[in-house]
C-alpha positions in Angstrom: -49.5 -71.9 -162.4 -53.0 -71.9 -163.2 -53.7 -75.1 -163.3 -53.2 -75.4 -159.6 -56.6 -72.7 -159.4 -58.2 -74.9 -162.1 -58.1 -78.0 -159.8 -60.4 -76.2 -157.4 -62.7 -75.6 -159.9 -62.7 -78.5 -161.9 -64.5 -81.6 -160.8 -61.5 -84.6 -160.1 -63.5 -87.4 -162.2 -65.6 -85.8 -164.1 -63.4 -82.8 -165.2 -66.2 -80.7 -165.7 -67.4 -77.4 -163.5 -70.7 -75.9 -162.3 -70.3 -72.4 -161.4 -73.4 -70.4 -160.0 -73.2 -67.2 -160.9 -74.7 -65.0 -158.2 -73.1 -61.4 -159.4 -76.0 -59.6 -160.8 -76.2 -56.8 -158.6 -73.0 -55.3 -160.3 -75.6 -54.4 -163.2 -78.0 -52.0 -161.1 -81.2 -54.1 -162.6 -84.1 -54.3 -160.1 -85.2 -57.6 -161.8 -81.4 -59.0 -161.7 -82.4 -59.0 -157.3 -85.3 -61.2 -157.2 -84.0 -64.2 -154.9 -80.7 -62.6 -153.8 -82.4 -59.7 -151.9 -80.4 -61.3 -148.8 -77.4 -62.2 -150.6 -75.9 -63.7 -147.1 -78.8 -66.2 -146.5 -78.8 -67.2 -150.7 -75.1 -68.1 -150.0 -75.0 -69.9 -147.4 -77.9 -72.3 -149.1 -75.9 -72.4 -152.4 -72.3 -73.5 -150.4 -74.2 -76.1 -148.7 -75.3 -78.0 -152.0 -71.7 -77.5 -153.2 -71.3 -76.5 -156.7 -68.0 -76.5 -157.9 -67.7 -72.5 -158.3 -69.9 -69.6 -157.1 -69.3 -66.0 -158.6 -69.3 -63.3 -157.2 -68.0 -59.5 -156.8 -65.2 -57.7 -155.1 -68.1 -56.5 -152.5 -69.8 -59.7 -151.7 -67.1 -62.2 -152.3 -66.9 -62.4 -148.4 -70.2 -64.0 -147.6 -68.5 -66.9 -149.7 -64.8 -66.6 -148.1 -66.0 -66.2 -144.5 -67.2 -70.0 -144.3 -65.0 -71.6 -142.6 -63.7 -75.0 -143.7 -61.9 -76.4 -147.0 -65.5 -77.7 -148.3 -66.6 -74.5 -149.7 -67.0 -74.0 -153.3 -64.2 -71.7 -155.4 -64.9 -68.3 -155.6 -65.2 -67.0 -159.5 -64.7 -63.0 -159.1 -66.8 -61.0 -161.5 -64.1 -58.0 -162.4 -65.9 -55.6 -165.3 -69.5 -53.9 -164.4 -71.6 -53.0 -167.3 -74.9 -51.3 -167.6 -76.2 -52.7 -170.8 -78.9 -55.0 -169.5 -81.8 -52.4 -168.8 -85.6 -52.6 -170.8 -84.5 -49.0 -171.7 -80.9 -48.6 -172.4 -78.9 -45.0 -170.8 -77.9 -42.8 -173.9 -73.8 -44.2 -173.1 -73.3 -47.6 -172.1 -70.5 -48.7 -170.7 -68.1 -52.1 -169.4 -65.7 -50.9 -167.0 -63.2 -53.2 -165.0 -62.6 -53.1 -161.4 -58.9 -51.3 -160.0 -55.9 -54.2 -160.3 -58.4 -57.2 -160.8 -56.1 -60.0 -160.6 -54.3 -58.5 -157.1 -57.9 -58.0 -155.8 -58.5 -61.2 -156.9 -55.7 -63.0 -155.0 -56.5 -61.2 -151.5 -60.1 -62.8 -151.6 -58.3 -66.3 -152.4 -60.4 -66.2 -155.9 -59.8 -69.5 -158.3 -60.8 -67.2 -161.5 -61.3 -64.6 -162.8 -64.2 -63.7 -165.4 -64.6 -60.6 -167.8 -67.4 -60.0 -170.6 -66.8 -59.7 -174.3 -69.8 -58.0 -175.4 -71.4 -57.8 -179.2 -74.1 -55.3 -179.0 -75.8 -54.3 -182.1 -74.7 -50.5 -182.9 -72.3 -50.7 -180.0 -69.2 -50.7 -181.3 -67.7 -48.4 -178.3 -68.6 -51.0 -175.9 -67.0 -53.6 -177.6 -63.9 -51.6 -177.5 -64.2 -51.3 -173.9 -64.4 -55.0 -173.7 -61.4 -55.9 -175.7 -59.1 -53.0 -173.9 -60.4 -54.9 -170.6 -58.9 -58.0 -171.6 -55.9 -56.8 -173.3 -55.6 -55.3 -169.5 -56.2 -58.3 -167.6 -54.4 -60.7 -169.6 -50.8 -60.1 -168.8 -52.0 -59.8 -165.0 -53.7 -63.2 -165.2 -50.6 -64.9 -166.8 -48.0 -62.9 -164.0 -50.0 -64.6 -161.1 -51.1 -67.4 -162.7 -54.7 -66.7 -162.2 -57.4 -68.5 -164.7 -59.2 -66.1 -167.2 -62.5 -66.7 -167.9 -64.1 -64.6 -170.9 -67.8 -64.4 -171.4 -68.5 -63.8 -175.4 -72.3 -62.9 -175.1 -74.3 -61.6 -178.1 -77.3 -59.3 -177.5 -80.4 -58.7 -180.1 -81.1 -55.5 -180.9 -82.6 -53.8 -177.7 -85.9 -52.3 -179.8 -86.6 -55.6 -180.9 -86.4 -57.9 -177.2 -86.7 -55.2 -174.5 -83.7 -55.7 -172.8 -81.2 -58.8 -171.9 -81.9 -60.8 -174.4 -79.4 -62.9 -176.1 -79.1 -64.3 -179.8 -78.2 -67.5 -180.1 -77.2 -67.7 -183.8 -74.5 -69.7 -184.3 -72.8 -67.7 -186.9 -72.6 -64.8 -184.6 -71.5 -66.4 -181.7 -68.3 -68.6 -182.9 -66.9 -65.9 -184.4 -67.0 -63.8 -181.0 -66.2 -67.3 -179.0 -62.9 -67.7 -181.2 -62.1 -63.9 -180.4 -62.1 -64.6 -176.9 -60.0 -67.7 -177.4 -57.5 -65.4 -179.5 -57.6 -62.8 -176.7 -55.9 -65.3 -174.7 -59.3 -66.9 -172.7 -58.4 -69.8 -170.3 -62.4 -70.7 -170.3 -65.0 -70.1 -172.3 -68.5 -69.2 -171.5 -70.7 -68.9 -173.4 -74.8 -69.1 -174.5 -76.5 -71.9 -175.9 -76.8 -72.1 -179.9 -80.6 -71.4 -180.9 -80.0 -75.0 -182.1 -78.8 -77.1 -179.5 -77.4 -79.7 -181.7 -74.6 -77.9 -183.0 -73.3 -76.6 -179.9 -70.6 -78.9 -180.9 -69.0 -76.5 -183.3 -68.7 -73.5 -180.2 -66.5 -76.0 -178.2 -64.5 -76.9 -181.5 -64.0 -73.3 -182.3 -62.3 -72.9 -178.6 -59.7 -75.8 -179.6 -58.2 -77.0 -175.9 -60.2 -74.3 -174.1 -62.6 -75.7 -172.1 -66.5 -73.8 -172.3 -68.8 -73.6 -169.5 -72.5 -73.0 -170.9 -74.6 -69.8 -169.8 -78.1 -70.6 -168.3 -79.5 -67.3 -169.6 -82.9 -66.0 -168.5 -85.5 -67.6 -166.5 -87.1 -70.8 -167.8 -89.2 -73.8 -166.7 -87.1 -76.5 -164.5 -87.3 -79.5 -167.9 -86.3 -76.6 -170.3 -83.2 -76.3 -168.1 -82.8 -80.0 -167.1 -83.1 -81.3 -170.9 -81.3 -77.9 -172.3 -78.2 -79.0 -170.0 -78.3 -82.7 -170.7 -78.1 -82.1 -174.2 -75.6 -79.6 -174.3 -73.3 -81.8 -171.9 -73.6 -84.3 -174.8 -72.5 -81.7 -176.8 -69.1 -81.8 -175.4 -69.5 -78.4 -173.3 -67.4 -78.6 -169.6 -69.7 -77.4 -167.2 -72.3 -74.7 -167.0 -72.7 -71.3 -165.3 -76.5 -70.5 -164.3 -77.9 -67.9 -162.2 -81.3 -67.0 -162.0 -82.6 -70.6 -162.8 -80.6 -71.6 -159.7 -80.7 -68.2 -157.1 -84.5 -67.4 -158.3 -85.9 -71.3 -157.8 -88.4 -72.4 -155.1 -85.4 -75.1 -154.1 -81.8 -73.6 -154.9 -80.4 -76.2 -153.0 -82.2 -79.1 -154.9 -82.0 -77.7 -157.9 -78.4 -76.8 -158.2 -77.7 -80.5 -156.9 -80.4 -81.7 -159.6 -78.0 -79.7 -162.1 -74.7 -81.6 -160.4 -76.0 -84.8 -161.4 -76.0 -84.3 -164.7 -73.0 -82.3 -165.0 -71.1 -84.9 -163.0 -72.9 -88.0 -162.9 -74.8 -88.0 -166.5 -77.9 -88.3 -164.9 -80.6 -88.0 -167.1 -83.0 -84.6 -166.8 -85.9 -86.9 -165.8 -83.7 -88.4 -163.2 -82.5 -85.1 -162.0 -85.9 -83.8 -161.4 -86.5 -85.9 -158.9 -83.7 -84.2 -156.6 -86.0 -81.0 -156.6 -88.6 -80.7 -153.8 -91.7 -80.2 -155.4 -92.6 -75.8 -155.2 
């Protein structure tokens, strides 16, 4: 049954997926809201550019699902909320799942649910909460035929990087990705490796589970486009980008440029021509 919903996520010709993450408001960080202060307007702009999916929360999914017609992007529903992204971390960290996540996803006509699997230095309790979240949602997802996307996310020490800095160390990413696969992921959403030429090892460790690449922090257009081209050549099955689209001066153009790389095999140079000069 999951294949029915997966068919709504993955392009019929390329068999790849481009998911735009717009779930940042779930994490209670002011800096994450830039570009999506008016979320309804942002969703209208993104939906018109026609990515394969848009990632939203239970409180904001209606902006996408109220759009009439069958051409709109599929909904990927974020199911967990956390407080781990701040420049200064609170005394106690958490990762909590919404109640009855799969039933809520079905009511919202979602095509997929997504949940985090954090590896944060000196925070084993948060990793334990993530594992418990996955153990809870996995049988529900199987029961209702809902694809489960797991997001293995390795953090650098907060005192070193000052908040929301991912660790691209291959030796740390590989075991966490494999743990996500072992826990039952239908889709993996993983960070780029520091050495992009090694990303094929992340794809390999995932077996037959498709790997979508996280976008991470804001970066220059050419960096993002070239990185995406390289990662697609390494065997990635698509991308999940957020701030590099929603905080862009031309989010629709950036969406079209990335879609050209992901689905049409365009070069970064050719794709850049689809972006309106800022």
